[in-house]
N, C-alpha and C positions, 0 to 999 in steps of 0.2 A: 505492501499498499506506499510508503515510498517511495516511492518510485512517480507516484501517480502527481505529489506536494513536488513532485524536484522539477516532473518536464514542464510545465510552462514556462519556471526559471532559465530553464536552458532553452527554451524556442527565445526569449526575451530577448538571451545572449546574442547566438543565434543568427536576430535581424541585423541587417544593414543597416546601417545610417541610413535616411530619407536626404535627401537637398529640398529645401525649402528654407518659407522663413522665417526667421527666430527674434529671440528680443538678447543683446548684449549690455550685462553692466560694469562700470568703469572705474576704480580714480589709478589716479595717478599723480608723486607728490613729485618736486623739481626739486633738487639740490644742488648745491654746488662748493666742494666741500662741506663745508659743515652750516653756506646757507641755507635757509629755505628761500623758494620764492612762490612757488603757488603750488596748489592741489586742484585738480582739473576733475570730477568725475561725471560720466555719459552716461547717459540714457536712451542707447537706442535699438532699432529696430532696423532687422537687416536680408536679405534672402542669399542662404549662399547654390552654389549648383556646382557642377561637372558637365564638360565639357569635352570627350576623349577623354586627355593624359593633363587634360589644364582641371583644377578648380579654382575656384572664384569666389566672392562676396564683397557683396554692396552693402554700406551701413549708415545709419545717419540717424541725426535727433536734436536733441535739445546738449548742448554743455554747461554744467555746474561752474564757472571758475572762482576758487578764493583765492588773491595775491598776499605774499605776505602784508600783517598790520592794515588790511582794504575792505571796501566789498565784499558783498557773493553776488560776480554779473552772468545773468544766462544767454550762451548765446547759441548759433545754427551749429554743426560739426558734423559730417561726416569721414566714410576713410571708404577706399575699392584695395581691393587687392587678390594676387592669384598668385597662384603655385602648378609646380609642371615636376612630375618624376623623373628623371632624364634618369633613373635605372631603377636597380629593385630597391637598394639600399640608400641611392642620394636621392633630398629631396632641394629642387630651387625655388622661393619664395620673393614678393617684392608686396606691397604696401603702399600706396599715398593716403596723405592725411590729411585733411581739410578745416580749418575754425572760421567762422565771419564775422569780423568783428569792428573796433574804426577800424583798424593796420588789422591783414589776415590774416593766421598763420595757418606754413604749407608743413606736410615732412613727409620721409620718405623710408624706407625703410627696406635693403634687396639681406640676402643670406640664404646659406644654405646648410642643410640640416640632411643633419649623418645619420641615419642607423647601423647601428651595432649587430 
């Protein structure tokens, strides 16, 4: 009888991830040495998917930023990214981010990930 209790869990773990919409809440704080400058919390809605060997995502929404000693400001922000599996163990990825205020802020991230 125990096997019947385990079967639903095994079926759940074997189910592949489904691409589609998601919610992402993320907080980042910035420091230069021990000098704190700001904290931003993103409340993003996004969509992720794949096209062949390419995985992609796009997300955006409000970003609440509090600078050191200042007030909290909420501005629109977002990210787009992609990754491609270069080999069985190597993945190459990139991301472009932006936030929109009096002076727009842009960022990039590129990298490689190797799984042992």
